[in-house]
N, C-alpha and C positions, 0 to 999 in steps of 0.2 A: 504494500500500500504506500503510495507516494503522493507528495504534494510538491509542486514546483513553483519557484519564484525566481525572477531574474534580479541580479545584483549588478550595479554599474561598475565598470572597470576603473580602478584607481590608477593614477599615473605611476608607473614603476620608476623607482629610483635606484634599482640595483643593476642597471645595464652599463655601468661605468667600467672601464678597463682598469682593473686593480691588480697589482702585482702580488703573486702568492706570498713572496717573502715578507711583504709589508702587512699581510693579512693574518697569517697563522703561524703558530709555533707548533710543529708536529713531531710525532715520534713514530717510527716504523711505518712511514707512509707507503712505501713500496710503489711509488709512482713510476709509470713507464716513461722512458726517455722520449723527448719530443719527437725525434725523427721516427722512432718506431710507432709511437702513438698515432701518427697520421695514417699509418697503414692498417690499423686495427679496426674491426667493425665496431660501430657505436651502439650504445644502448638505444632503445626505442623512443625514449623521451627526447623531445626536440632540444638541440643544443642552444638554439636561440629562443628568445622570448616570443611567444605566440601572440598574434594580434587577435582582435575580436572580443565580443562581449562574454563576460563570465556568467555561466548558467549555474543555477543551484537547485537542489531538490532535497526534501526530507523523506526519511524512511523509518520504519520501525522493525526492530528485531525482538525476539521473545525468548527470555530465559525462564523456562517454566511458566509461571504466571506473571513474571515481571517484564513489563514493556520497556525496551531500551531504545532511546531516540538516536537516530543516525542522521548525518548531514553530509552533503556532497557538493563539491564545486569543481568545474572544469571550464575550459574555453569552448563554448558552443555546446548545445544539447547533443547527447549521444544519439546516433542515428543507426538504424538497423542496416546491416550490410557493410558498415564502415569498420575498419580496424579499431580495436579498443586501445585506449591509452594505458600506459603503465600506471598502476594504482599506488598511491602513497597514503597510508592510513596514519593519522595523528592520534596519539594517546595522551590524555590529560592527566594531571597530577592530583595531589591531595586536597588542595584548598580552592581550586577553581574548576569550572566546567570546561567543556570543549570550546566555549566562547573565546578562550585565550588564544586560539589559533585563527580567529577571524575578527580581530579588533579593528575598528575604524577610528582613526584619530585625525579629525579634520584639521588641515593646515600643518600637519607634522609629517607628511610623507606616508609611505606604505607601512602598515603594521600587520596586515593580514597575511600570515605565512601561507594560508590556503590560497589566497589570490595570487601571491607571488609564484608559488609552485604550480598553480594552474597555468600561468603564463609560460612556465618552463616546459609545459607539455604533459604534466601529470594529471591524472584523475584523482582529485583530493577528497578524502573521506575522513570523518571523525565520528565520535559518539559520546554521549553522556553515560558514564558508568552508573550502576545501580545506586540510588539515593543521591544522585547529582542532577542538576538542571531539569530537563523535561522528562527524564526517565523515572520509572516507577519507584515508589518508596516502600521500604520494608523495615523490619526490626533489626536487620543485620548491620554490621559496621563497615562493610565494603572494603575488606582488606585486599591484599595483593592477589590472593587465591581467587577471590570473588571477581576481581578485574580480569583475570585470565579467562574465567568462564564467560564473562561478557564478550571478550574478543572472539572466543570460539563460536558463539552464536551469531556474531556479526559476519562470520565467514559465509553463512548461507545466503545472506543478502548480497554480499560482494560477488559471490559466484553467479547468482541469478542475474544481477544487474550489469555485470561487466563481462561475463563469459570467461573470466580468468580464474586460475586456480592458485596462483602465487602473487604475493603483494609485498611491497615495501612497507615497513613499519617504522614510525618515528615517535618516540615517547620522550616527554620532558619531565624531569624530577621523578616523582613516584610513578608517573606514566612511563618513564624509561624502565623502571623496575618491572612494571606490569608487562611492558613489551618484551623485555628480556626473559621474564619467566614464561611468557607465552611462546617465545621462539624456541626455548629449550624443550618444550613438550610438543610443539607442532612445527618442526623444522621444514617439513615438506610443503608448508603453505607460506613460508616466508622467503622472499627473494633477497632483499638487503635490509639490514637493521641499523637504525640510528638511535643511539642511547645518549640523549642530551641531558646535561645536569644530573647524571647518573650517580648513584651511591652503591658501592659494592658491600663493604663491611661497615663503613662509616667511622672507622677508628680515627680519632683525632679531629673529627669534624665539629667545629664550634656550634653550629646551629643544632645539630643532633644532640650535643651534650646539654644545651639549654632546654631543648624539647624534652629530654629524658627526665627532667625535674617534675614533669606532669605524668609520668608513667602510670602511677596508681590510678589517676583519673581515666586514662585511656583504657585501662584494664576493666574499669567498672562502668564506663559510659560508652555508648555507641555513637554519640554525636558530640560535637564540640562547637564553641563559638567561633564564627568566622564573619566578623563585621568589616566595614569599610577600612578601618585602621589596620586590621590584620592583613587585608589584601594589599594595602600600601606597603606594609613591612616586607612583603615578598621581594620588592624591588629596591628597598632601602637598607635592609638589615645587614648586608654584607659589606657594601661599599656605596654609600650615597653618591649620586651623580652618575651612576652607570646606566640609569634609565631615566627617560623624560617623565616628569610628573604628570604631564598631560596624558601620556599613554597609560600610566597606572590608574588615573582617575577614570579613563575610558573603560578600562577593564572592570573597575569597581562598579561603574554604572551598569555594565552588562551583567554583572554577577548578582547584585543586590536584589533584583526581582525574584531570585530563587531563594531568598531568605538568608538569615545570618547563622545558620547551622549547617555543618558538613560532617561526614562520618569520621570516626577516629581510627578506622582500621589500618590505613597506611602509616599513620603516625605510630601506632602500636608496633607494627612490623618493623619500622625503620629504627625504633629505639630499643627493641628487645628480641627481634626475630631475624636478625641479619646473619649471613647473607640470604637473600631470597632467590638469587640467581647464581647458578654454578657455571663459571665461565667454561669449564671443560665440556659442558653440555650445550653450549651455544655454538653450533657448528656452521652457521650461516655467515656470509660476509658481514662484518660489523664495524661501524664507526662509533667510537666513544669520543664525545665532544663536550667540553665543559669550559666555563668561564674561569679566568685567572683568579677571581676573588670568590669563587663559589664556596659558601660556608657549609654546604651539605656533604662535601667530600674533599679529601686532600688529593693532590696529584699522586702521592705515593699509593693511595687506595686505588686510584684508577689504573696506575701502572701495574699493580698487583693483578688486577682483573685482566687487563689487556695482555699481560705476559702469559696468561694461561689459556687464552683463546686458541682453539686448535686450527682455525682456518687461516691460511696465509694471507687471505684477502681481508685485511683489517687495518684500521687507522686509529690513532689516538691524537687528538688535536686540542690544544689549550688556546682559547680565544683571549687576546689581550684586551684589557679595559672592559671586561664583561664579568658580571657577578653571577648569581644563581639563575636568574631568568634569561635564557638566551633569546627567547621569543620577544620579550619586552625591552631588550637591551638597546641602548643608543647605537651600539655597534652591531646591530642585528644583521646588517649586510654581510658581515664576516661569517656569521652562522649560515646564512643562505648560500654564500659562495662555496664554503667547504662542503656543505651537505649536498648541494647540487652536483659538485664535482664527484663526490663519492657515489651518488645514485646513478650517474651517467658514465661511470668508468667503462672503458672499452673492455670487451671480452678478451681475456688472455689467450694468446695463441698456444703458449706452453704452460702446463701446470705441473 
């Protein structure tokens, strides 16, 4: 069951020619030399930004009796008989809904990562997890395990609507943990995986240490307070100035209609049940990407995870001048650039 509505295309600000060395600090990138790369077959997503109007539609998945809201954006409505675009599925975190991937901030450039990647040639999807946004409410705490089950039932909708059986997944914060946990149990349905603002064990992470002070509350309550001030703190707690206040307010405006309460499950998992993702079981191509000032994880934690990934097709990138939220970052174009490059990597000739 679907409903469609059209969204106007925002003017892209990410098509500047930016040097890789000025953008990212990486480890183990494994990039193909320029001369060879020109001879390799490209991935099916367009290398250049697509023109045209961005089309959108809403869908519903069902997890037992729980309805789960799904949302989709791409350039132009899909048409029968035309080749499908590669699917990129965005997975949201603990304190916000999937609105974080489609924020409009008038007068401040592009902030909708769904719009941006739709222009790159992807069929962009997301969903509200159980007890978030437009999705159904239950008595559960919507922990990481619950989020994995949400993603499993989303596969039926993706398969029916796109005709594809494998998809790219991009999760931010707790959404990255959800996406990683999903990839380790359903590797045959994941093409490439992006773990943004990811936490492996969380050792030495100042934000998690502060959060753990409320552990008894998370163990005894399934919901917690999430007001406007808490949403603002997502972009200010690690390094003030790494996100525009206008973008944070726009996110809060989009979130507050859903109330000032969100589930405690991912907070409980991140403070007492880590790790949730076993890197040795994540066999798909993986990008681990995080901000320089992210308080949810240390670089050492990410390097530990990265070093255990079994697939040689892997990258670890630290973004300069970025804190926890890569989507809301003032330097968000760095995140777009690195992610697009990873998702459109040429297919290796020799493996």
